[in-house]
Each structure stands twice: as structure tokens, then as C-alpha cells.
HTML snippet that shows the backbone in 3Dmol.js (N, CA, C, O; Angstrom):
<script src="https://3Dmol.org/build/3Dmol-min.js"></script>
<div id="view" style="width:600px;height:400px;position:relative"></div>
<script>
const pdb = `
ATOM      1  N   UNK A   1       0.851  -1.177   0.000  1.00  0.00           N
ATOM      2  CA  UNK A   1       0.000   0.000   0.000  1.00  0.00           C
ATOM      3  C   UNK A   1       0.893   1.236   0.000  1.00  0.00           C
ATOM      4  O   UNK A   1       1.786   1.359   0.839  1.00  0.00           O
ATOM      5  N   UNK A   2       0.659   2.133  -0.922  1.00  0.00           N
ATOM      6  CA  UNK A   2       1.440   3.366  -1.024  1.00  0.00           C
ATOM      7  C   UNK A   2       0.695   4.477  -0.295  1.00  0.00           C
ATOM      8  O   UNK A   2      -0.396   4.873  -0.705  1.00  0.00           O
ATOM      9  N   UNK A   3       1.287   4.979   0.786  1.00  0.00           N
ATOM     10  CA  UNK A   3       0.646   6.017   1.591  1.00  0.00           C
ATOM     11  C   UNK A   3       1.289   7.381   1.382  1.00  0.00           C
ATOM     12  O   UNK A   3       1.413   8.167   2.321  1.00  0.00           O
ATOM     13  N   UNK A   4       1.690   7.654   0.170  1.00  0.00           N
ATOM     14  CA  UNK A   4       2.267   8.960  -0.143  1.00  0.00           C
ATOM     15  C   UNK A   4       2.175   9.177  -1.644  1.00  0.00           C
ATOM     16  O   UNK A   4       1.891   8.249  -2.401  1.00  0.00           O
ATOM     17  N   UNK A   5       2.414  10.395  -2.060  1.00  0.00           N
ATOM     18  CA  UNK A   5       2.433  10.698  -3.488  1.00  0.00           C
ATOM     19  C   UNK A   5       3.843  11.127  -3.870  1.00  0.00           C
ATOM     20  O   UNK A   5       4.766  11.017  -3.063  1.00  0.00           O
ATOM     21  N   UNK A   6       4.010  11.603  -5.068  1.00  0.00           N
ATOM     22  CA  UNK A   6       5.320  12.048  -5.524  1.00  0.00           C
ATOM     23  C   UNK A   6       5.599  13.503  -5.170  1.00  0.00           C
ATOM     24  O   UNK A   6       6.627  14.047  -5.573  1.00  0.00           O
ATOM     25  N   UNK A   7       4.704  14.139  -4.425  1.00  0.00           N
ATOM     26  CA  UNK A   7       4.923  15.519  -4.011  1.00  0.00           C
ATOM     27  C   UNK A   7       6.000  15.584  -2.933  1.00  0.00           C
ATOM     28  O   UNK A   7       6.159  14.659  -2.137  1.00  0.00           O
ATOM     29  N   UNK A   8       6.736  16.696  -2.923  1.00  0.00           N
ATOM     30  CA  UNK A   8       7.773  16.906  -1.923  1.00  0.00           C
ATOM     31  C   UNK A   8       7.155  16.908  -0.536  1.00  0.00           C
ATOM     32  O   UNK A   8       6.188  17.626  -0.283  1.00  0.00           O
ATOM     33  N   UNK A   9       7.704  16.115   0.353  1.00  0.00           N
ATOM     34  CA  UNK A   9       7.173  15.974   1.706  1.00  0.00           C
ATOM     35  C   UNK A   9       7.956  16.885   2.640  1.00  0.00           C
ATOM     36  O   UNK A   9       9.165  16.717   2.798  1.00  0.00           O
ATOM     37  N   UNK A  10       7.293  17.830   3.250  1.00  0.00           N
ATOM     38  CA  UNK A  10       7.951  18.797   4.130  1.00  0.00           C
ATOM     39  C   UNK A  10       7.702  18.411   5.580  1.00  0.00           C
ATOM     40  O   UNK A  10       6.553  18.327   6.015  1.00  0.00           O
ATOM     41  N   UNK A  11       8.773  18.176   6.328  1.00  0.00           N
ATOM     42  CA  UNK A  11       8.632  17.863   7.738  1.00  0.00           C
ATOM     43  C   UNK A  11       8.020  16.499   7.967  1.00  0.00           C
ATOM     44  O   UNK A  11       7.967  15.663   7.065  1.00  0.00           O
ATOM     45  N   UNK A  12       7.564  16.288   9.172  1.00  0.00           N
ATOM     46  CA  UNK A  12       6.929  15.017   9.514  1.00  0.00           C
ATOM     47  C   UNK A  12       5.516  15.272   9.977  1.00  0.00           C
ATOM     48  O   UNK A  12       5.192  16.359  10.457  1.00  0.00           O
ATOM     49  N   UNK A  13       4.673  14.262   9.831  1.00  0.00           N
ATOM     50  CA  UNK A  13       3.281  14.397  10.246  1.00  0.00           C
ATOM     51  C   UNK A  13       3.188  14.671  11.744  1.00  0.00           C
ATOM     52  O   UNK A  13       2.269  15.349  12.203  1.00  0.00           O
ATOM     53  N   UNK A  14       4.141  14.142  12.499  1.00  0.00           N
ATOM     54  CA  UNK A  14       4.114  14.368  13.944  1.00  0.00           C
ATOM     55  C   UNK A  14       4.270  15.852  14.269  1.00  0.00           C
ATOM     56  O   UNK A  14       3.608  16.367  15.170  1.00  0.00           O
ATOM     57  N   UNK A  15       5.135  16.526  13.545  1.00  0.00           N
ATOM     58  CA  UNK A  15       5.327  17.959  13.755  1.00  0.00           C
ATOM     59  C   UNK A  15       4.064  18.725  13.378  1.00  0.00           C
ATOM     60  O   UNK A  15       3.627  19.613  14.109  1.00  0.00           O
ATOM     61  N   UNK A  16       3.485  18.378  12.238  1.00  0.00           N
ATOM     62  CA  UNK A  16       2.275  19.062  11.773  1.00  0.00           C
ATOM     63  C   UNK A  16       1.140  18.880  12.768  1.00  0.00           C
ATOM     64  O   UNK A  16       0.467  19.846  13.126  1.00  0.00           O
ATOM     65  N   UNK A  17       0.923  17.646  13.218  1.00  0.00           N
ATOM     66  CA  UNK A  17      -0.152  17.379  14.174  1.00  0.00           C
ATOM     67  C   UNK A  17       0.126  18.089  15.491  1.00  0.00           C
ATOM     68  O   UNK A  17      -0.799  18.593  16.128  1.00  0.00           O
ATOM     69  N   UNK A  18       1.387  18.137  15.907  1.00  0.00           N
ATOM     70  CA  UNK A  18       1.742  18.832  17.141  1.00  0.00           C
ATOM     71  C   UNK A  18       1.417  20.320  17.049  1.00  0.00           C
ATOM     72  O   UNK A  18       0.830  20.886  17.971  1.00  0.00           O
ATOM     73  N   UNK A  19       1.790  20.944  15.958  1.00  0.00           N
ATOM     74  CA  UNK A  19       1.501  22.369  15.767  1.00  0.00           C
ATOM     75  C   UNK A  19      -0.002  22.600  15.680  1.00  0.00           C
ATOM     76  O   UNK A  19      -0.529  23.531  16.289  1.00  0.00           O
ATOM     77  N   UNK A  20      -0.685  21.759  14.927  1.00  0.00           N
ATOM     78  CA  UNK A  20      -2.133  21.883  14.783  1.00  0.00           C
ATOM     79  C   UNK A  20      -2.834  21.685  16.120  1.00  0.00           C
ATOM     80  O   UNK A  20      -3.787  22.398  16.436  1.00  0.00           O
ATOM     81  N   UNK A  21      -2.368  20.722  16.902  1.00  0.00           N
ATOM     82  CA  UNK A  21      -2.965  20.485  18.217  1.00  0.00           C
ATOM     83  C   UNK A  21      -2.814  21.710  19.109  1.00  0.00           C
ATOM     84  O   UNK A  21      -3.742  22.081  19.828  1.00  0.00           O
ATOM     85  N   UNK A  22      -1.647  22.334  19.060  1.00  0.00           N
ATOM     86  CA  UNK A  22      -1.436  23.544  19.851  1.00  0.00           C
ATOM     87  C   UNK A  22      -2.345  24.673  19.409  1.00  0.00           C
ATOM     88  O   UNK A  22      -2.910  25.382  20.242  1.00  0.00           O
ATOM     89  N   UNK A  23      -2.488  24.843  18.110  1.00  0.00           N
ATOM     90  CA  UNK A  23      -3.360  25.897  17.583  1.00  0.00           C
ATOM     91  C   UNK A  23      -4.811  25.639  17.942  1.00  0.00           C
ATOM     92  O   UNK A  23      -5.572  26.578  18.176  1.00  0.00           O
ATOM     93  N   UNK A  24      -5.192  24.387  17.986  1.00  0.00           N
ATOM     94  CA  UNK A  24      -6.583  24.049  18.305  1.00  0.00           C
ATOM     95  C   UNK A  24      -6.903  24.235  19.780  1.00  0.00           C
ATOM     96  O   UNK A  24      -8.062  24.118  20.178  1.00  0.00           O
ATOM     97  N   UNK A  25      -5.911  24.517  20.583  1.00  0.00           N
ATOM     98  CA  UNK A  25      -6.160  24.764  22.012  1.00  0.00           C
ATOM     99  C   UNK A  25      -6.399  26.244  22.314  1.00  0.00           C
ATOM    100  O   UNK A  25      -6.708  26.605  23.450  1.00  0.00           O
ATOM    101  N   UNK A  26      -6.258  27.086  21.313  1.00  0.00           N
ATOM    102  CA  UNK A  26      -6.520  28.501  21.534  1.00  0.00           C
ATOM    103  C   UNK A  26      -7.944  28.662  22.005  1.00  0.00           C
ATOM    104  O   UNK A  26      -8.844  27.992  21.498  1.00  0.00           O
ATOM    105  N   UNK A  27      -8.167  29.542  22.971  1.00  0.00           N
ATOM    106  CA  UNK A  27      -9.524  29.697  23.501  1.00  0.00           C
ATOM    107  C   UNK A  27     -10.500  30.234  22.456  1.00  0.00           C
ATOM    108  O   UNK A  27     -10.203  31.185  21.733  1.00  0.00           O
ATOM    109  N   UNK A  28     -11.652  29.612  22.398  1.00  0.00           N
ATOM    110  CA  UNK A  28     -12.731  30.026  21.508  1.00  0.00           C
ATOM    111  C   UNK A  28     -14.026  30.061  22.301  1.00  0.00           C
ATOM    112  O   UNK A  28     -14.129  29.409  23.340  1.00  0.00           O
ATOM    113  N   UNK A  29     -14.999  30.797  21.839  1.00  0.00           N
ATOM    114  CA  UNK A  29     -16.305  30.760  22.493  1.00  0.00           C
ATOM    115  C   UNK A  29     -16.864  29.337  22.474  1.00  0.00           C
ATOM    116  O   UNK A  29     -16.430  28.503  21.679  1.00  0.00           O
ATOM    117  N   UNK A  30     -17.820  29.070  23.345  1.00  0.00           N
ATOM    118  CA  UNK A  30     -18.392  27.732  23.450  1.00  0.00           C
ATOM    119  C   UNK A  30     -18.957  27.222  22.135  1.00  0.00           C
ATOM    120  O   UNK A  30     -18.986  26.012  21.909  1.00  0.00           O
ATOM    121  N   UNK A  31     -19.403  28.107  21.270  1.00  0.00           N
ATOM    122  CA  UNK A  31     -19.986  27.669  19.999  1.00  0.00           C
ATOM    123  C   UNK A  31     -18.922  27.369  18.939  1.00  0.00           C
ATOM    124  O   UNK A  31     -19.254  27.180  17.769  1.00  0.00           O
ATOM    125  N   UNK A  32     -17.637  27.322  19.342  1.00  0.00           N
ATOM    126  CA  UNK A  32     -16.568  27.030  18.392  1.00  0.00           C
ATOM    127  C   UNK A  32     -16.158  28.230  17.575  1.00  0.00           C
ATOM    128  O   UNK A  32     -15.493  28.083  16.549  1.00  0.00           O
ATOM    129  N   UNK A  33     -16.539  29.408  18.006  1.00  0.00           N
ATOM    130  CA  UNK A  33     -16.155  30.617  17.290  1.00  0.00           C
ATOM    131  C   UNK A  33     -16.907  30.802  15.992  1.00  0.00           C
ATOM    132  O   UNK A  33     -16.474  31.550  15.116  1.00  0.00           O
ATOM    133  N   UNK A  34     -18.029  30.126  15.867  1.00  0.00           N
ATOM    134  CA  UNK A  34     -18.827  30.262  14.655  1.00  0.00           C
ATOM    135  C   UNK A  34     -18.332  29.427  13.486  1.00  0.00           C
ATOM    136  O   UNK A  34     -18.834  29.563  12.370  1.00  0.00           O
ATOM    137  N   UNK A  35     -17.345  28.558  13.733  1.00  0.00           N
ATOM    138  CA  UNK A  35     -16.829  27.706  12.661  1.00  0.00           C
ATOM    139  C   UNK A  35     -17.904  26.691  12.283  1.00  0.00           C
ATOM    140  O   UNK A  35     -18.351  25.903  13.116  1.00  0.00           O
ATOM    141  N   UNK A  36     -18.309  26.721  11.020  1.00  0.00           N
ATOM    142  CA  UNK A  36     -19.356  25.806  10.552  1.00  0.00           C
ATOM    143  C   UNK A  36     -18.814  24.723   9.630  1.00  0.00           C
ATOM    144  O   UNK A  36     -19.296  23.590   9.650  1.00  0.00           O
ATOM    145  N   UNK A  37     -17.811  25.067   8.820  1.00  0.00           N
ATOM    146  CA  UNK A  37     -17.244  24.116   7.871  1.00  0.00           C
ATOM    147  C   UNK A  37     -15.728  24.256   7.831  1.00  0.00           C
ATOM    148  O   UNK A  37     -15.188  25.357   7.946  1.00  0.00           O
ATOM    149  N   UNK A  38     -15.045  23.113   7.665  1.00  0.00           N
ATOM    150  CA  UNK A  38     -13.589  23.110   7.561  1.00  0.00           C
ATOM    151  C   UNK A  38     -13.179  22.135   6.473  1.00  0.00           C
ATOM    152  O   UNK A  38     -13.831  21.112   6.267  1.00  0.00           O
ATOM    153  N   UNK A  39     -12.093  22.458   5.774  1.00  0.00           N
ATOM    154  CA  UNK A  39     -11.540  21.603   4.736  1.00  0.00           C
ATOM    155  C   UNK A  39     -10.079  21.342   5.066  1.00  0.00           C
ATOM    156  O   UNK A  39      -9.287  22.277   5.185  1.00  0.00           O
ATOM    157  N   UNK A  40      -9.723  20.068   5.213  1.00  0.00           N
ATOM    158  CA  UNK A  40      -8.343  19.679   5.481  1.00  0.00           C
ATOM    159  C   UNK A  40      -7.745  19.177   4.166  1.00  0.00           C
ATOM    160  O   UNK A  40      -7.975  18.037   3.764  1.00  0.00           O
ATOM    161  N   UNK A  41      -6.978  20.037   3.507  1.00  0.00           N
ATOM    162  CA  UNK A  41      -6.370  19.697   2.218  1.00  0.00           C
ATOM    163  C   UNK A  41      -5.060  18.959   2.467  1.00  0.00           C
ATOM    164  O   UNK A  41      -4.196  19.436   3.203  1.00  0.00           O
ATOM    165  N   UNK A  42      -4.924  17.788   1.844  1.00  0.00           N
ATOM    166  CA  UNK A  42      -3.745  16.957   2.069  1.00  0.00           C
ATOM    167  C   UNK A  42      -3.840  16.259   3.411  1.00  0.00           C
ATOM    168  O   UNK A  42      -2.870  16.215   4.168  1.00  0.00           O
ATOM    169  N   UNK A  43      -5.019  15.712   3.704  1.00  0.00           N
ATOM    170  CA  UNK A  43      -5.313  15.149   5.028  1.00  0.00           C
ATOM    171  C   UNK A  43      -4.522  13.893   5.350  1.00  0.00           C
ATOM    172  O   UNK A  43      -4.451  13.497   6.514  1.00  0.00           O
ATOM    173  N   UNK A  44      -3.922  13.251   4.339  1.00  0.00           N
ATOM    174  CA  UNK A  44      -3.152  12.033   4.598  1.00  0.00           C
ATOM    175  C   UNK A  44      -4.005  10.968   5.260  1.00  0.00           C
ATOM    176  O   UNK A  44      -5.133  10.732   4.827  1.00  0.00           O
ATOM    177  N   UNK A  45      -3.490  10.310   6.310  1.00  0.00           N
ATOM    178  CA  UNK A  45      -4.245   9.246   6.963  1.00  0.00           C
ATOM    179  C   UNK A  45      -5.317   9.747   7.927  1.00  0.00           C
ATOM    180  O   UNK A  45      -5.924   8.953   8.647  1.00  0.00           O
ATOM    181  N   UNK A  46      -5.551  11.048   7.944  1.00  0.00           N
ATOM    182  CA  UNK A  46      -6.652  11.597   8.729  1.00  0.00           C
ATOM    183  C   UNK A  46      -6.316  12.076  10.125  1.00  0.00           C
ATOM    184  O   UNK A  46      -7.210  12.501  10.857  1.00  0.00           O
ATOM    185  N   UNK A  47      -5.050  12.019  10.514  1.00  0.00           N
ATOM    186  CA  UNK A  47      -4.677  12.419  11.875  1.00  0.00           C
ATOM    187  C   UNK A  47      -5.010  13.880  12.169  1.00  0.00           C
ATOM    188  O   UNK A  47      -5.593  14.195  13.206  1.00  0.00           O
ATOM    189  N   UNK A  48      -4.639  14.759  11.257  1.00  0.00           N
ATOM    190  CA  UNK A  48      -4.911  16.186  11.483  1.00  0.00           C
ATOM    191  C   UNK A  48      -6.408  16.474  11.416  1.00  0.00           C
ATOM    192  O   UNK A  48      -6.909  17.339  12.134  1.00  0.00           O
ATOM    193  N   UNK A  49      -7.118  15.756  10.559  1.00  0.00           N
ATOM    194  CA  UNK A  49      -8.565  15.933  10.445  1.00  0.00           C
ATOM    195  C   UNK A  49      -9.249  15.508  11.736  1.00  0.00           C
ATOM    196  O   UNK A  49     -10.216  16.135  12.167  1.00  0.00           O
ATOM    197  N   UNK A  50      -8.748  14.447  12.350  1.00  0.00           N
ATOM    198  CA  UNK A  50      -9.308  13.973  13.623  1.00  0.00           C
ATOM    199  C   UNK A  50      -9.100  14.999  14.733  1.00  0.00           C
ATOM    200  O   UNK A  50      -9.963  15.167  15.594  1.00  0.00           O
ATOM    201  N   UNK A  51      -7.953  15.688  14.715  1.00  0.00           N
ATOM    202  CA  UNK A  51      -7.708  16.748  15.701  1.00  0.00           C
ATOM    203  C   UNK A  51      -8.724  17.871  15.508  1.00  0.00           C
ATOM    204  O   UNK A  51      -9.259  18.405  16.480  1.00  0.00           O
ATOM    205  N   UNK A  52      -8.986  18.225  14.258  1.00  0.00           N
ATOM    206  CA  UNK A  52      -9.984  19.260  13.975  1.00  0.00           C
ATOM    207  C   UNK A  52     -11.373  18.817  14.432  1.00  0.00           C
ATOM    208  O   UNK A  52     -12.121  19.615  14.997  1.00  0.00           O
ATOM    209  N   UNK A  53     -11.724  17.557  14.193  1.00  0.00           N
ATOM    210  CA  UNK A  53     -13.030  17.024  14.600  1.00  0.00           C
ATOM    211  C   UNK A  53     -13.192  17.103  16.122  1.00  0.00           C
ATOM    212  O   UNK A  53     -14.258  17.455  16.627  1.00  0.00           O
ATOM    213  N   UNK A  54     -12.123  16.772  16.837  1.00  0.00           N
ATOM    214  CA  UNK A  54     -12.169  16.820  18.302  1.00  0.00           C
ATOM    215  C   UNK A  54     -12.381  18.251  18.797  1.00  0.00           C
ATOM    216  O   UNK A  54     -13.148  18.483  19.732  1.00  0.00           O
ATOM    217  N   UNK A  55     -11.705  19.200  18.172  1.00  0.00           N
ATOM    218  CA  UNK A  55     -11.774  20.597  18.618  1.00  0.00           C
ATOM    219  C   UNK A  55     -13.055  21.293  18.165  1.00  0.00           C
ATOM    220  O   UNK A  55     -13.557  22.183  18.851  1.00  0.00           O
ATOM    221  N   UNK A  56     -13.577  20.891  17.022  1.00  0.00           N
ATOM    222  CA  UNK A  56     -14.782  21.519  16.461  1.00  0.00           C
ATOM    223  C   UNK A  56     -15.841  20.445  16.179  1.00  0.00           C
ATOM    224  O   UNK A  56     -16.134  20.156  15.018  1.00  0.00           O
ATOM    225  N   UNK A  57     -16.412  19.856  17.227  1.00  0.00           N
ATOM    226  CA  UNK A  57     -17.322  18.717  17.051  1.00  0.00           C
ATOM    227  C   UNK A  57     -18.599  19.040  16.279  1.00  0.00           C
ATOM    228  O   UNK A  57     -19.222  18.131  15.731  1.00  0.00           O
ATOM    229  N   UNK A  58     -19.000  20.292  16.223  1.00  0.00           N
ATOM    230  CA  UNK A  58     -20.246  20.651  15.537  1.00  0.00           C
ATOM    231  C   UNK A  58     -20.021  21.135  14.107  1.00  0.00           C
ATOM    232  O   UNK A  58     -20.979  21.385  13.375  1.00  0.00           O
ATOM    233  N   UNK A  59     -18.767  21.267  13.712  1.00  0.00           N
ATOM    234  CA  UNK A  59     -18.456  21.740  12.358  1.00  0.00           C
ATOM    235  C   UNK A  59     -18.538  20.593  11.354  1.00  0.00           C
ATOM    236  O   UNK A  59     -18.292  19.434  11.691  1.00  0.00           O
ATOM    237  N   UNK A  60     -18.882  20.933  10.132  1.00  0.00           N
ATOM    238  CA  UNK A  60     -18.837  19.980   9.021  1.00  0.00           C
ATOM    239  C   UNK A  60     -17.391  19.957   8.535  1.00  0.00           C
ATOM    240  O   UNK A  60     -16.871  20.977   8.083  1.00  0.00           O
ATOM    241  N   UNK A  61     -16.741  18.799   8.626  1.00  0.00           N
ATOM    242  CA  UNK A  61     -15.321  18.701   8.296  1.00  0.00           C
ATOM    243  C   UNK A  61     -15.124  17.706   7.162  1.00  0.00           C
ATOM    244  O   UNK A  61     -15.668  16.602   7.185  1.00  0.00           O
ATOM    245  N   UNK A  62     -14.337  18.112   6.173  1.00  0.00           N
ATOM    246  CA  UNK A  62     -14.025  17.262   5.031  1.00  0.00           C
ATOM    247  C   UNK A  62     -12.514  17.180   4.887  1.00  0.00           C
ATOM    248  O   UNK A  62     -11.830  18.203   4.862  1.00  0.00           O
ATOM    249  N   UNK A  63     -11.995  15.964   4.791  1.00  0.00           N
ATOM    250  CA  UNK A  63     -10.585  15.746   4.522  1.00  0.00           C
ATOM    251  C   UNK A  63     -10.409  15.283   3.089  1.00  0.00           C
ATOM    252  O   UNK A  63     -11.113  14.378   2.642  1.00  0.00           O
ATOM    253  N   UNK A  64      -9.480  15.891   2.361  1.00  0.00           N
ATOM    254  CA  UNK A  64      -9.212  15.484   0.981  1.00  0.00           C
ATOM    255  C   UNK A  64      -7.726  15.181   0.805  1.00  0.00           C
ATOM    256  O   UNK A  64      -6.867  15.795   1.438  1.00  0.00           O
ATOM    257  N   UNK A  65      -7.451  14.221  -0.069  1.00  0.00           N
ATOM    258  CA  UNK A  65      -6.070  13.860  -0.374  1.00  0.00           C
ATOM    259  C   UNK A  65      -6.035  13.276  -1.780  1.00  0.00           C
ATOM    260  O   UNK A  65      -7.045  12.766  -2.265  1.00  0.00           O
ATOM    261  N   UNK A  66      -4.881  13.347  -2.437  1.00  0.00           N
ATOM    262  CA  UNK A  66      -4.745  12.841  -3.802  1.00  0.00           C
ATOM    263  C   UNK A  66      -4.368  11.362  -3.849  1.00  0.00           C
ATOM    264  O   UNK A  66      -4.336  10.766  -4.925  1.00  0.00           O
ATOM    265  N   UNK A  67      -4.085  10.769  -2.698  1.00  0.00           N
ATOM    266  CA  UNK A  67      -3.689   9.365  -2.642  1.00  0.00           C
ATOM    267  C   UNK A  67      -4.872   8.477  -2.257  1.00  0.00           C
ATOM    268  O   UNK A  67      -5.424   8.632  -1.168  1.00  0.00           O
ATOM    269  N   UNK A  68      -5.272   7.547  -3.131  1.00  0.00           N
ATOM    270  CA  UNK A  68      -6.362   6.635  -2.780  1.00  0.00           C
ATOM    271  C   UNK A  68      -6.061   5.817  -1.525  1.00  0.00           C
ATOM    272  O   UNK A  68      -6.956   5.544  -0.725  1.00  0.00           O
ATOM    273  N   UNK A  69      -4.786   5.427  -1.357  1.00  0.00           N
ATOM    274  CA  UNK A  69      -4.423   4.647  -0.175  1.00  0.00           C
ATOM    275  C   UNK A  69      -4.534   5.460   1.108  1.00  0.00           C
ATOM    276  O   UNK A  69      -4.937   4.934   2.146  1.00  0.00           O
ATOM    277  N   UNK A  70      -4.179   6.734   1.040  1.00  0.00           N
ATOM    278  CA  UNK A  70      -4.332   7.603   2.212  1.00  0.00           C
ATOM    279  C   UNK A  70      -5.802   7.763   2.575  1.00  0.00           C
ATOM    280  O   UNK A  70      -6.165   7.692   3.749  1.00  0.00           O
ATOM    281  N   UNK A  71      -6.641   7.978   1.581  1.00  0.00           N
ATOM    282  CA  UNK A  71      -8.075   8.127   1.837  1.00  0.00           C
ATOM    283  C   UNK A  71      -8.634   6.843   2.431  1.00  0.00           C
ATOM    284  O   UNK A  71      -9.442   6.890   3.359  1.00  0.00           O
ATOM    285  N   UNK A  72      -8.214   5.702   1.907  1.00  0.00           N
ATOM    286  CA  UNK A  72      -8.665   4.415   2.454  1.00  0.00           C
ATOM    287  C   UNK A  72      -8.248   4.269   3.920  1.00  0.00           C
ATOM    288  O   UNK A  72      -9.044   3.846   4.757  1.00  0.00           O
ATOM    289  N   UNK A  73      -6.993   4.622   4.223  1.00  0.00           N
ATOM    290  CA  UNK A  73      -6.504   4.539   5.600  1.00  0.00           C
ATOM    291  C   UNK A  73      -7.272   5.491   6.514  1.00  0.00           C
ATOM    292  O   UNK A  73      -7.621   5.128   7.637  1.00  0.00           O
ATOM    293  N   UNK A  74      -7.532   6.698   6.041  1.00  0.00           N
ATOM    294  CA  UNK A  74      -8.266   7.688   6.841  1.00  0.00           C
ATOM    295  C   UNK A  74      -9.687   7.214   7.122  1.00  0.00           C
ATOM    296  O   UNK A  74     -10.177   7.337   8.245  1.00  0.00           O
ATOM    297  N   UNK A  75     -10.341   6.677   6.110  1.00  0.00           N
ATOM    298  CA  UNK A  75     -11.718   6.195   6.287  1.00  0.00           C
ATOM    299  C   UNK A  75     -11.785   5.035   7.271  1.00  0.00           C
ATOM    300  O   UNK A  75     -12.738   4.926   8.042  1.00  0.00           O
ATOM    301  N   UNK A  76     -10.778   4.170   7.247  1.00  0.00           N
ATOM    302  CA  UNK A  76     -10.740   3.044   8.190  1.00  0.00           C
ATOM    303  C   UNK A  76     -10.487   3.527   9.615  1.00  0.00           C
ATOM    304  O   UNK A  76     -11.105   3.043  10.563  1.00  0.00           O
ATOM    305  N   UNK A  77      -9.576   4.479   9.756  1.00  0.00           N
ATOM    306  CA  UNK A  77      -9.210   4.967  11.091  1.00  0.00           C
ATOM    307  C   UNK A  77     -10.276   5.869  11.699  1.00  0.00           C
ATOM    308  O   UNK A  77     -10.475   5.862  12.914  1.00  0.00           O
ATOM    309  N   UNK A  78     -10.963   6.646  10.863  1.00  0.00           N
ATOM    310  CA  UNK A  78     -11.934   7.634  11.346  1.00  0.00           C
ATOM    311  C   UNK A  78     -13.218   7.553  10.519  1.00  0.00           C
ATOM    312  O   UNK A  78     -13.484   8.435   9.703  1.00  0.00           O
ATOM    313  N   UNK A  79     -14.012   6.502  10.724  1.00  0.00           N
ATOM    314  CA  UNK A  79     -15.214   6.308   9.893  1.00  0.00           C
ATOM    315  C   UNK A  79     -16.292   7.369  10.073  1.00  0.00           C
ATOM    316  O   UNK A  79     -17.193   7.475   9.241  1.00  0.00           O
ATOM    317  N   UNK A  80     -16.217   8.152  11.140  1.00  0.00           N
ATOM    318  CA  UNK A  80     -17.226   9.191  11.385  1.00  0.00           C
ATOM    319  C   UNK A  80     -16.887  10.529  10.722  1.00  0.00           C
ATOM    320  O   UNK A  80     -17.637  11.496  10.852  1.00  0.00           O
ATOM    321  N   UNK A  81     -15.757  10.582  10.012  1.00  0.00           N
ATOM    322  CA  UNK A  81     -15.333  11.802   9.329  1.00  0.00           C
ATOM    323  C   UNK A  81     -15.407  11.563   7.818  1.00  0.00           C
ATOM    324  O   UNK A  81     -15.108  10.467   7.343  1.00  0.00           O
ATOM    325  N   UNK A  82     -15.802  12.586   7.072  1.00  0.00           N
ATOM    326  CA  UNK A  82     -15.923  12.486   5.618  1.00  0.00           C
ATOM    327  C   UNK A  82     -14.567  12.731   4.959  1.00  0.00           C
ATOM    328  O   UNK A  82     -13.955  13.780   5.156  1.00  0.00           O
ATOM    329  N   UNK A  83     -14.102  11.754   4.174  1.00  0.00           N
ATOM    330  CA  UNK A  83     -12.853  11.868   3.424  1.00  0.00           C
ATOM    331  C   UNK A  83     -13.147  11.613   1.956  1.00  0.00           C
ATOM    332  O   UNK A  83     -13.912  10.710   1.614  1.00  0.00           O
ATOM    333  N   UNK A  84     -12.529  12.422   1.081  1.00  0.00           N
ATOM    334  CA  UNK A  84     -12.743  12.264  -0.354  1.00  0.00           C
ATOM    335  C   UNK A  84     -11.422  12.349  -1.104  1.00  0.00           C
ATOM    336  O   UNK A  84     -10.522  13.106  -0.741  1.00  0.00           O
ATOM    337  N   UNK A  85     -11.337  11.551  -2.156  1.00  0.00           N
ATOM    338  CA  UNK A  85     -10.176  11.576  -3.032  1.00  0.00           C
ATOM    339  C   UNK A  85     -10.262  12.817  -3.916  1.00  0.00           C
ATOM    340  O   UNK A  85     -11.262  13.027  -4.603  1.00  0.00           O
ATOM    341  N   UNK A  86      -9.213  13.636  -3.897  1.00  0.00           N
ATOM    342  CA  UNK A  86      -9.228  14.874  -4.674  1.00  0.00           C
ATOM    343  C   UNK A  86      -7.797  15.369  -4.840  1.00  0.00           C
ATOM    344  O   UNK A  86      -7.065  15.505  -3.860  1.00  0.00           O
ATOM    345  N   UNK A  87      -7.406  15.636  -6.064  1.00  0.00           N
ATOM    346  CA  UNK A  87      -6.106  16.242  -6.334  1.00  0.00           C
ATOM    347  C   UNK A  87      -6.345  17.736  -6.516  1.00  0.00           C
ATOM    348  O   UNK A  87      -6.771  18.175  -7.584  1.00  0.00           O
ATOM    349  N   UNK A  88      -6.072  18.508  -5.482  1.00  0.00           N
ATOM    350  CA  UNK A  88      -6.385  19.940  -5.523  1.00  0.00           C
ATOM    351  C   UNK A  88      -5.518  20.702  -6.526  1.00  0.00           C
ATOM    352  O   UNK A  88      -5.842  21.835  -6.883  1.00  0.00           O
ATOM    353  N   UNK A  89      -4.426  20.096  -6.979  1.00  0.00           N
ATOM    354  CA  UNK A  89      -3.594  20.791  -7.967  1.00  0.00           C
ATOM    355  C   UNK A  89      -4.256  20.821  -9.344  1.00  0.00           C
ATOM    356  O   UNK A  89      -3.893  21.641 -10.187  1.00  0.00           O
ATOM    357  N   UNK A  90      -5.222  19.933  -9.576  1.00  0.00           N
ATOM    358  CA  UNK A  90      -5.915  19.909 -10.865  1.00  0.00           C
ATOM    359  C   UNK A  90      -7.412  20.131 -10.730  1.00  0.00           C
ATOM    360  O   UNK A  90      -8.116  20.213 -11.737  1.00  0.00           O
ATOM    361  N   UNK A  91      -7.908  20.229  -9.508  1.00  0.00           N
ATOM    362  CA  UNK A  91      -9.352  20.388  -9.275  1.00  0.00           C
ATOM    363  C   UNK A  91      -9.807  21.790  -9.660  1.00  0.00           C
ATOM    364  O   UNK A  91      -9.145  22.781  -9.352  1.00  0.00           O
ATOM    365  N   UNK A  92     -10.933  21.852 -10.330  1.00  0.00           N
ATOM    366  CA  UNK A  92     -11.495  23.155 -10.705  1.00  0.00           C
ATOM    367  C   UNK A  92     -12.909  23.238 -10.231  1.00  0.00           C
ATOM    368  O   UNK A  92     -13.572  24.254 -10.441  1.00  0.00           O
TER     369      UNK A  92
END
`;
const viewer = $3Dmol.createViewer("view");
viewer.addModel(pdb, "pdb");
viewer.setStyle({}, {cartoon: {color: "spectrum"}});
viewer.zoomTo();
viewer.render();
</script>
């Protein structure tokens, strides 16, 4: 199973999730600051999308990635989150 594409990989997912987790701890009003929809572009196996789901439980969240294997892994790991195959570099 190939869990990556040919795009240049910057840093590690652990660093990205760590930074995202810290940002998601910023204080917001109880209603989530009015956040209704979120799009996680390049969601990979869904780890960062799951952090967003935890922080914004009432928001509509969509994770997209260009790798079918990544989307499959994300859907298996987080079946309650919507993941779709999409190459944003060519999507119009």
C-alpha cells in the first residue's frame, strides 16, 4: 500500500499534528467561534482531520487527499469523518 504521493514531503506528520494540536487549544467561544465548515487539504491518513473534529465537534469537516491509499486509511481509522479523493492541484 502506497501512503504517499510524488509531491515533496515537508517535515513530519508528527510535527504538523503537534503544531495543529497547539493551535486548536486557543480559547474560543463555546460555539466554536462560529466555525461551521472546515476543509483539510492533504489530510493524509486523517490524523490532522481527527484533531480538527475533536476541537470543532459541531463543524462539518471534510478531509481530501490525492492518494487513494491515504483516503482508504483515513476512512478506516476515522469512519465518522468524511474523506474524499481529490487532487487539488488539478481540481477546478
